[in-house]
N, C-alpha and C positions, 0 to 999 in steps of 0.2 A: 504494500500500500504506500502510495506517495502522496504528499501533501502539497497542493499547488494553489496558490492564491494569485489570480491574474486580474489586473485592473487596466483594461484595454480601452482606448478612446475610440468608440465606434458610433457614438450618437450622431456625429456629423454626417455619417454615411447612411445609417438606417433610421435615424430619427428617434424621438423619445419613446415611440411604441415598442422599439426593439427591447428596451430595458424592461418594460412592464410585461412583455410576453415571455422573456427568457430568464428573468432573474430567479424565480422560484425553482426552475427546473435545472439550472446549471450550477448553482452555488449550493454546496452541501454543508450543513451545520451539524456534525455529529455531537453527541452528548458530551464527549470529552473536550469539546472546544476546538477541534482541529478541522481545518478545511481539507477535505479529502477528494482526490481525483485520481483515477487510474489513467496512466499515460504510457503509451508504447514508445514513442520517440521523445527522448529527453530534451531535444532542442526545438522541434518544429510544432509541437502540439500546444494549444493555448485553451484556457477555459475562459469563455466570454460570459458576460451577463452582469458585470458589476459596473455601475456608472462611474465616470471620472469624477475626481474630487475637486472642490473649489477652494479647499484650504488644507493646511497641515492638520488642523484639528479634526476634520472629518476622517482623514486617513488614520490618525492615531486612534480614534474611537473604534474603527473597524479592526485594527490590529489587536486591540485589547481583547477582542472576542476569540482570538486564536491563541492557543497554548503552544502549538508547534507549526512552523512554516518551513518548508524546505524549498519551495519554488514560488517565486514572486515576480509578477510582471506588472510594471508601472508604466508601460509604454505610452508616451504622449500625455502623461499626467503633468501638464505644464504649470499647474499651480502648486505642486509640491516643491518645497524649498529645503534648505539645509536642515531646518528644524524638524521637518517631517522625516527626512532620511536618518536623522539621529536616532529615531525610534528603532531602526533595524538592528542596532547593537544589542537589543534584547532578544534577538532571534538568531543565535549563533549556528543553528542547524541549516540555514539557508545554503543551498547548493547552486541554485539557478536564480540569477537576478537580471531582469531586463529593464533598463532605465532609458531606453531609446527615446529621444525627443524630450527628455525632462530638462528643458533648457534653463530652468531657474536654479538648478543645483550648482553650487560653486565648489572649488577645491576644498573648502572647509567641510562641506557635507560628506565628502568621501573619506574623511578621517575615520569615521565610525566603521568603515568597511574592514578595517584592520582586524576587527573582532570576528569576522565571518571566515573562520579558518577552514571551513568545509567548502567554500565557494569554488565551483568548477567552471561556471559559465557567467560571463559579465558582458552585457551589451551597453555601451555608452555612446552609441551612434547618435549624432546630433545633439549631444550634450555640449553645447557651444562654449561653456565656461570651464570645461576640463582643461587643465594646464599641467605643467611639469610637476607641480606640488601634488596634484591629484594622483599622478602616476607613482610618486613616492609613497603615497598612502597605501596603494594596492600592491606594492612590490613585495610585501610579506605574505601574500596569499599563495602559498607554495603548492596548493592543489589546483590552481587555476589552469584550465586547458583551452578555454575559448575566450578571446577578448576582441571586441569590436570597438574601434576608436574612430570610425568614419566621421569625417568633417570636424574633428577636434583641432581647429586651426591654431590653437595656442601652444600645442605641443612642439617642443624643440628637440634637438639632438640630446640635450642634457636630460630630458625626461625619458627618452628611450634607454638611457643608461640604466635606469632603475628597473626596466623590464627584464634585464638579463638575469635577474634573481628568480624569475618565474620558470624554473627548470622543467615543469610539466606542460608548459604552454605548447599547444599544437596548431592552433588556428589564430592568426593575428591579422586584423583588417586595419590598415592605416590609410585607406583611400582618402584623398583630399585633405590630408594632413600636410599643408603646404609649406611648413617651415622646416621639415626634416630633410636631411641631406645624406650623402654617402657616409659621412662620418658617423652619424647616428646609427646607421644600419650595421656598421662594424660591431657595435655593441651587441646587436641581436644575432650575429652570425654564429655565436656560440650555442644558441638554443637549438633544440632538436625539433624544429617546426615541420609540419606537414603542409602548411598553406600560409601564404602571406599575400596581401593585396596592397599594391603600391600605386594604384591608379590615381591620377590627379596630383601625385607628388612630383611637381615639375622640377624640383631641385635635385631629384634623384637621377643619376645618370646610369648608363649601362654598366659602369664599373660597380656601382652599388648593387644593381640587380644581379650581377654575376656572383655576388657573395652567396646567393641562394640557388646555386646551380642544381642542387639536388632536392629542391623544394618546389612544390607547385606555386608558381609566382605569377601574379597578374600585374601588369604595368602598362 
């Protein structure tokens, strides 16, 4: 049994009726306070049916109802800030965290992720305030296998140096991280990656790409 709490912003697509029609059937509240969902694919399956939040307070109130969370999707929850993310430190069993499009979170909010020692999947795509200090905060997550930093334009070569501590990292997406160069990629060459995406990294040359000759690399 896996526990999966997903907060996905779909109201703009399906309208308010989507939530009223699906909320009761897709969200499970067992007596033990855990959000429960059976999932075959650990990366591609999502549980829909929870409306997006308009404040950190709303998010915190829902979290209080769950004793255990291992999978959490906050994709496009644009009103969640550092204060809301701080609540995640109370849920150290989280293995999967999707913060794609949470553009209000700053590097200060990512400091709490240090306590998520079981984290294997982290999606920060479109988190436009992610910077080198945020990468320093997640550099201690030694079980992390999947990291998406698409569009995090404040990341520099210095930030990539912190990622070399993630020895289990297999999938790394750096597309449109426009400040990184070949020098930063040298820090990553020691990782045993299976995949790296460097599309839109216009400062990366063929020399930097060649560092990943044995890796599936998109550039």
